[in-house]
C-alpha positions in Angstrom: 0.0 0.0 0.0 1.2 3.5 -0.8 2.5 5.6 2.1 1.4 9.1 1.2 3.3 10.6 4.2 6.5 9.1 2.9 5.7 10.4 -0.6 5.5 13.9 0.7 8.3 13.4 3.1 6.3 14.4 6.2 5.5 12.7 9.5 2.0 11.3 10.3 1.5 14.1 12.8 2.2 16.9 10.2 -0.3 19.8 10.2 -2.4 20.7 7.1 -0.1 23.7 6.6 3.0 21.5 6.7 1.4 19.2 4.1 0.7 22.1 1.8 4.3 23.4 2.2 5.7 19.9 1.5 3.5 19.6 -1.7 4.6 23.0 -2.9 8.3 22.0 -2.6 7.8 18.6 -4.3 5.6 20.2 -7.0 8.5 22.6 -7.8 10.8 19.7 -8.2 8.7 17.2 -10.1 6.2 19.2 -12.2 6.7 18.4 -15.9 7.2 22.1 -16.6 10.4 22.1 -14.6 11.6 18.5 -14.2 13.3 16.9 -17.2 13.6 13.4 -15.8 11.9 10.7 -17.9 9.6 9.7 -15.0 8.8 13.3 -13.9 5.1 13.1 -14.9 4.6 9.9 -12.9 6.5 11.3 -9.9 4.5 14.5 -9.9 1.2 12.5 -10.1 2.2 10.4 -7.0 3.1 13.6 -5.1 -0.2 15.3 -6.1 -2.2 12.2 -5.3 -0.6 12.1 -1.8 -1.4 15.8 -1.3 -5.0 15.4 -2.4 -5.5 12.5 0.1 -3.8 14.2 3.0 -5.0 17.8 2.6 -8.7 17.0 3.1 -9.5 16.0 6.7 -12.1 13.3 5.8 -10.0 11.4 3.3 -6.9 11.8 5.6 -8.8 10.3 8.5 -10.0 7.4 6.4 -6.5 6.9 5.1 -5.0 6.9 8.6 -7.5 4.2 9.6 -6.6 2.2 6.5 -2.9 2.4 7.3 -3.6 0.9 10.8 -5.9 -1.8 9.4 -3.3 -2.7 6.7 -0.7 -3.3 9.4 -3.2 -5.5 11.3 -4.3 -7.4 8.2 -7.7 -5.9 7.8 -8.8 -3.9 4.8 -11.1 -1.0 4.0 -12.2 0.2 0.6 -10.4 3.4 -0.1 -10.7 3.3 -3.9 -13.2 6.2 -4.2 -10.8 8.6 -2.5 -7.8 7.3 -4.5 -9.7 7.6 -7.8 -10.7 11.2 -7.1 -7.1 12.1 -5.9 -5.6 10.6 -9.1 -8.0 12.5 -11.3 -7.1 15.7 -9.6 -3.4 14.8 -9.8 -3.7 14.1 -13.5 -5.4 17.5 -13.9 -2.5 19.2 -12.0 0.0 17.6 -14.3 -1.7 18.9 -17.4 -1.7 22.6 -16.3 1.2 24.9 -15.6 3.1 24.9 -12.3 2.0 28.4 -11.7 -1.7 27.3 -12.0 -1.1 24.5 -9.6 0.5 26.8 -7.0 -2.3 29.3 -7.5 -4.9 26.6 -6.9 -3.2 25.6 -3.6 -3.1 29.3 -2.5 -6.8 29.7 -3.4 -7.7 26.6 -1.4 -5.8 27.9 1.6 -7.5 31.3 1.4 -10.9 29.7 1.1 -10.2 27.5 4.1 -9.2 30.4 6.2 -12.1 32.5 5.0 -14.5 29.7 5.8 -13.2 29.4 9.4 -13.5 33.1 10.1 -16.6 34.1 8.1 -18.4 30.7 7.9 -19.8 28.8 4.9 -20.5 30.9 1.8 -24.0 29.5 1.5 -24.8 29.8 5.2 -28.3 31.0 6.2 -28.8 34.6 7.4 -28.1 34.8 11.2 -30.9 36.4 13.2 -30.7 38.4 16.5 -31.5 35.2 18.3 -28.6 33.4 16.6 -26.2 36.1 17.7 -27.7 36.1 21.3 -27.3 32.3 21.4 -23.7 32.5 20.2 -22.9 35.2 22.8 -24.4 33.1 25.6 -22.4 30.1 24.5 -19.3 32.2 24.1 -19.6 33.0 27.8 -19.9 29.3 28.4 -16.7 28.8 26.4 -14.9 31.3 28.6 -16.0 29.3 31.7 -15.1 26.0 30.0 -11.6 27.2 29.3 -11.2 28.5 32.8 -12.4 25.3 34.5 -10.3 23.2 32.1 -7.2 24.7 33.4 -8.0 23.7 36.9 -7.7 20.0 36.0 -10.9 19.2 38.0 -13.2 20.5 35.3 -11.5 19.1 32.2 -14.3 16.7 31.1 -17.1 19.3 31.7 -14.9 21.8 29.9 -14.6 19.6 26.9 -18.3 18.9 26.9 -19.1 22.7 27.0 -16.6 23.3 24.2 -18.4 20.7 22.1 -21.8 22.4 22.7 -20.2 25.8 22.0 -18.8 24.6 18.7 -22.3 23.5 17.5 -23.8 26.9 18.6 -21.8 28.5 15.7 -23.9 26.5 13.2 -27.4 27.0 11.8 -29.2 24.6 9.6 -26.1 22.5 9.4 -24.0 25.4 8.0 -21.1 26.9 9.9 -21.7 30.6 10.7 -18.0 31.4 11.4 -15.7 32.2 14.2 -15.9 35.9 13.5 -19.6 36.3 14.3 -19.1 34.0 17.3 -16.3 36.1 18.7 -18.2 39.4 18.1 -21.3 38.0 19.7 -19.3 36.9 22.7 -17.6 40.3 23.1 -20.9 42.1 22.9 -22.4 39.8 25.5 -19.5 40.3 27.9 -19.6 44.1 27.4 -23.4 44.2 28.0 -23.0 42.1 31.2 -20.1 44.3 32.4 -22.2 47.4 31.8 -25.3 46.0 33.5 -23.1 44.8 36.4 -21.5 48.2 36.8 -24.9 49.9 36.8 -26.3 47.6 39.4 -23.3 47.7 41.8 -22.5 51.4 41.5 
């Protein structure tokens, strides 16, 4: 079985950013535009296939399970992911190196944008959604505080899970940006109300 981590020259614990950087380096070495070795095309496809499998969290998780099962003698069908990765790798090999590197940069931008601003096709958040996120943001602050005590680690993890889901609506992620703004507004309102009551 192919070891995609070895193909990219990264450890199993490598971050998504590390995988992207490793692919960029290998692409600059083996892309048919720049590499004149007879097997450059095949080498590039192997590197691109490895990148496509490891860059996407779902396929990477399934691949990691498959690696463990292969060592234990079990087997899982991974052919759908491999086929898709090979098709993308073949596409990468047919376009210029600049286009490949631009595609990687665009993917990274879109990933970061999605984390901060949420899904592009997310539903419109209402005042109630923002109030809910603000409330759960306060819970997150409490969860973080009690997690550091050691005693409240498990409740803290449970609260963090609930909070993460509060930043979603109709199965679409609303984004960390709106979540943080809602939390800050809620904290400010509570501080203002508290100051007014106790002054």
